[in-house]
KOLTI-454440 format. One record per residue (C-alpha): residue in one letter; x, y, z. Coordinates in nm, 3 decimals, m for minus. Each point is the difference from the previous one (the first is absolute). Layout:
N
+------+---------+---------+---------+
: code :       u :       v :       w :
+------+---------+---------+---------+
:    A :       X :       Y :       Z :
...
+------+---------+---------+---------+
This chain:
189
+------+---------+---------+---------+
: code :       u :       v :       w :
+------+---------+---------+---------+
:    X :  m5.560 :  m4.421 :   1.581 :
:    X :  m0.059 :  m0.125 :  m0.324 :
:    X :   0.397 :  m0.059 :  m0.038 :
:    X :  m0.023 :  m0.394 :  m0.002 :
:    X :  m0.280 :   0.030 :  m0.260 :
:    X :   0.200 :   0.185 :  m0.237 :
:    X :   0.393 :  m0.130 :  m0.042 :
:    X :  m0.015 :  m0.163 :  m0.297 :
:    X :  m0.343 :   0.151 :  m0.187 :
:    X :  m0.059 :   0.327 :  m0.193 :
:    X :  m0.137 :   0.314 :   0.096 :
:    X :  m0.191 :   0.124 :  m0.278 :
:    X :  m0.051 :   0.379 :   0.026 :
:    X :  m0.370 :   0.091 :  m0.043 :
:    X :  m0.104 :   0.313 :  m0.226 :
:    X :   0.070 :   0.301 :   0.045 :
:    X :   0.252 :  m0.059 :   0.243 :
:    X :   0.140 :   0.371 :   0.123 :
:    X :   0.389 :  m0.080 :  m0.046 :
:    X :   0.116 :   0.003 :  m0.331 :
:    X :   0.255 :  m0.254 :   0.078 :
:    X :  m0.252 :  m0.280 :   0.053 :
:    X :  m0.253 :   0.081 :  m0.231 :
:    X :  m0.093 :  m0.336 :  m0.171 :
:    X :   0.258 :  m0.126 :   0.132 :
:    X :   0.061 :  m0.407 :   0.113 :
:    X :   0.200 :  m0.029 :   0.321 :
:    X :   0.189 :  m0.400 :   0.054 :
:    X :   0.040 :   0.043 :   0.390 :
:    X :   0.320 :  m0.134 :   0.115 :
:    X :  m0.081 :   0.054 :   0.389 :
:    X :  m0.268 :   0.172 :   0.212 :
:    X :   0.092 :  m0.048 :   0.388 :
:    X :  m0.097 :   0.252 :   0.297 :
:    X :   0.282 :   0.205 :  m0.089 :
:    X :  m0.131 :   0.067 :  m0.379 :
:    X :  m0.028 :  m0.122 :  m0.329 :
:    X :   0.238 :  m0.032 :  m0.325 :
:    X :  m0.088 :  m0.108 :  m0.354 :
:    X :   0.107 :   0.121 :  m0.380 :
:    X :  m0.232 :   0.106 :  m0.246 :
:    X :  m0.026 :  m0.242 :  m0.287 :
:    X :  m0.152 :   0.174 :  m0.244 :
:    X :   0.238 :   0.325 :  m0.049 :
:    X :   0.241 :  m0.098 :  m0.281 :
:    X :   0.299 :   0.302 :  m0.015 :
:    X :   0.152 :  m0.122 :  m0.327 :
:    X :   0.361 :  m0.053 :   0.100 :
:    X :   0.210 :  m0.186 :  m0.036 :
:    X :   0.185 :  m0.142 :   0.322 :
:    X :   0.258 :   0.261 :   0.108 :
:    X :   0.428 :  m0.020 :   0.085 :
:    X :   0.158 :  m0.335 :   0.126 :
:    X :  m0.425 :  m0.169 :   0.016 :
:    X :   0.018 :  m0.012 :  m0.389 :
:    X :   0.107 :  m0.342 :   0.033 :
:    X :  m0.342 :  m0.101 :   0.134 :
:    X :  m0.174 :   0.187 :  m0.319 :
:    X :  m0.053 :  m0.366 :  m0.200 :
:    X :  m0.165 :  m0.140 :   0.316 :
:    X :  m0.233 :   0.290 :   0.001 :
:    X :  m0.331 :  m0.146 :  m0.077 :
:    X :  m0.231 :   0.183 :  m0.274 :
:    X :  m0.027 :   0.299 :  m0.017 :
:    X :   0.406 :   0.001 :   0.051 :
:    X :   0.017 :   0.346 :   0.195 :
:    X :  m0.047 :   0.132 :   0.344 :
:    X :  m0.266 :   0.044 :   0.173 :
:    X :  m0.113 :   0.266 :   0.222 :
:    X :  m0.044 :  m0.223 :   0.322 :
:    X :  m0.218 :   0.333 :   0.194 :
:    X :   0.109 :   0.385 :   0.153 :
:    X :   0.238 :  m0.103 :   0.268 :
:    X :   0.367 :  m0.042 :  m0.018 :
:    X :   0.011 :   0.050 :  m0.390 :
:    X :   0.368 :  m0.028 :   0.000 :
:    X :  m0.026 :  m0.408 :   0.131 :
:    X :  m0.086 :  m0.242 :  m0.190 :
:    X :  m0.230 :  m0.320 :   0.092 :
:    X :   0.070 :  m0.363 :  m0.200 :
:    X :  m0.317 :  m0.256 :  m0.011 :
:    X :   0.042 :  m0.309 :  m0.151 :
:    X :  m0.168 :  m0.275 :  m0.108 :
:    X :   0.116 :  m0.358 :   0.051 :
:    X :  m0.200 :  m0.397 :  m0.064 :
:    X :  m0.141 :  m0.157 :   0.323 :
:    X :   0.233 :  m0.267 :  m0.066 :
:    X :   0.318 :   0.267 :   0.066 :
:    X :  m0.197 :   0.129 :   0.337 :
:    X :  m0.036 :  m0.348 :   0.107 :
:    X :   0.398 :  m0.070 :  m0.088 :
:    X :   0.089 :   0.287 :   0.144 :
:    X :   0.174 :   0.084 :  m0.342 :
:    X :   0.236 :   0.341 :   0.014 :
:    X :  m0.149 :   0.079 :   0.365 :
:    X :   0.361 :   0.210 :   0.058 :
:    X :  m0.136 :   0.220 :  m0.243 :
:    X :  m0.404 :   0.014 :   0.074 :
:    X :  m0.202 :   0.100 :   0.286 :
:    X :  m0.323 :  m0.186 :  m0.032 :
:    X :  m0.291 :   0.242 :   0.034 :
:    X :  m0.300 :  m0.210 :  m0.084 :
:    X :  m0.084 :  m0.262 :  m0.227 :
:    X :   0.277 :  m0.019 :  m0.290 :
:    X :   0.055 :   0.367 :   0.064 :
:    X :   0.335 :   0.087 :   0.144 :
:    X :   0.202 :   0.328 :   0.027 :
:    X :   0.329 :  m0.059 :  m0.206 :
:    X :   0.382 :   0.115 :   0.036 :
:    X :   0.148 :   0.204 :  m0.273 :
:    X :   0.320 :   0.056 :   0.133 :
:    X :   0.105 :  m0.394 :  m0.083 :
:    X :   0.091 :  m0.099 :  m0.362 :
:    X :  m0.386 :  m0.108 :  m0.147 :
:    X :   0.213 :  m0.317 :  m0.135 :
:    X :  m0.044 :  m0.092 :   0.326 :
:    X :  m0.387 :   0.006 :   0.045 :
:    X :  m0.108 :  m0.320 :  m0.204 :
:    X :  m0.322 :  m0.021 :   0.069 :
:    X :  m0.177 :   0.296 :  m0.029 :
:    X :  m0.315 :   0.040 :  m0.242 :
:    X :  m0.048 :   0.360 :   0.022 :
:    X :   0.130 :   0.315 :   0.089 :
:    X :  m0.106 :   0.338 :   0.049 :
:    X :   0.193 :   0.330 :   0.123 :
:    X :  m0.171 :   0.261 :   0.203 :
:    X :   0.150 :   0.338 :   0.083 :
:    X :  m0.151 :   0.127 :   0.302 :
:    X :  m0.275 :  m0.145 :   0.208 :
:    X :  m0.340 :   0.032 :   0.148 :
:    X :   0.008 :   0.043 :   0.393 :
:    X :  m0.220 :   0.063 :   0.262 :
:    X :   0.015 :   0.090 :   0.391 :
:    X :  m0.189 :  m0.188 :   0.265 :
:    X :  m0.356 :  m0.019 :  m0.054 :
:    X :   0.024 :   0.237 :  m0.291 :
:    X :  m0.089 :  m0.240 :  m0.268 :
:    X :  m0.258 :  m0.211 :   0.171 :
:    X :  m0.147 :   0.369 :   0.080 :
:    X :   0.020 :   0.015 :  m0.380 :
:    X :  m0.148 :  m0.324 :  m0.117 :
:    X :  m0.307 :   0.080 :   0.284 :
:    X :  m0.082 :   0.353 :  m0.169 :
:    X :  m0.019 :  m0.214 :  m0.364 :
:    X :   0.299 :   0.153 :  m0.153 :
:    X :   0.113 :  m0.361 :  m0.083 :
:    X :  m0.160 :  m0.316 :  m0.081 :
:    X :   0.196 :  m0.345 :   0.167 :
:    X :   0.034 :  m0.268 :  m0.291 :
:    X :   0.180 :  m0.362 :   0.001 :
:    X :   0.298 :   0.025 :  m0.308 :
:    X :  m0.090 :  m0.254 :  m0.259 :
:    X :   0.328 :  m0.118 :  m0.179 :
:    X :   0.139 :   0.263 :  m0.225 :
:    X :  m0.127 :   0.264 :   0.138 :
:    X :   0.327 :   0.084 :   0.172 :
:    X :   0.187 :  m0.044 :  m0.307 :
:    X :  m0.237 :   0.125 :  m0.251 :
:    X :   0.130 :   0.037 :  m0.382 :
:    X :  m0.311 :   0.288 :   0.020 :
:    X :   0.024 :   0.160 :   0.247 :
:    X :  m0.187 :   0.368 :  m0.133 :
:    X :  m0.318 :  m0.278 :  m0.016 :
:    X :   0.074 :  m0.175 :   0.349 :
:    X :  m0.222 :   0.223 :   0.247 :
:    X :  m0.307 :  m0.051 :  m0.270 :
:    X :   0.072 :  m0.376 :  m0.008 :
:    X :  m0.004 :  m0.058 :   0.360 :
:    X :  m0.294 :   0.170 :   0.038 :
:    X :  m0.204 :  m0.152 :  m0.321 :
:    X :   0.092 :  m0.340 :   0.190 :
:    X :  m0.158 :   0.034 :   0.319 :
:    X :  m0.375 :  m0.076 :   0.082 :
:    X :  m0.298 :   0.218 :  m0.055 :
:    X :  m0.051 :   0.372 :   0.030 :
:    X :   0.404 :  m0.019 :   0.083 :
:    X :   0.081 :  m0.053 :  m0.314 :
:    X :  m0.172 :   0.263 :  m0.178 :
:    X :   0.262 :   0.251 :   0.094 :
:    X :   0.206 :  m0.117 :  m0.254 :
:    X :  m0.230 :   0.171 :  m0.255 :
:    X :   0.035 :   0.294 :   0.232 :
:    X :   0.114 :   0.350 :  m0.229 :
:    X :   0.320 :   0.185 :   0.079 :
:    X :  m0.170 :   0.317 :   0.056 :
:    X :  m0.274 :  m0.136 :   0.250 :
:    X :  m0.275 :   0.307 :  m0.071 :
:    X :  m0.033 :  m0.085 :  m0.351 :
:    X :  m0.178 :  m0.353 :   0.128 :
+------+---------+---------+---------+
């Protein structure tokens, strides 16, 4: 099982992925264990502001300051990811409002007053998530549907999510970087 090796890393969809939900998607893996996997698509901004009582967080969002489509599962649910400095993580600042996921990336409790979360450097909110049953993601990776890559600083909170798929691939060594130049319609290649 690949679980521990994918948590906190990126899943980059290989072209063409049969599922339109994941065409040229870049997924940040939040959890991957024996029960399955959960992540959010980083490059699908919806373009709408936060709804209702969550509007108070709107000015804390990282550009583009809108809701993102995290995936096709439970699209009524919201997942908020935040970035804190290494110092804030080491000092355990705001720990009651965050659950550290990996490195400096944490989940953020949107039910609290944003003023209580003082050391947050970036914030992104996702509607829905990407989920896989036990061994499902492992099988998709082994079949070549996903490339597992390390996340660079800034990937989760990029200001240019539409370019993220190409950017992540372009910085890879060797032939893998060639995929960044693949046309949207592979039959044109």
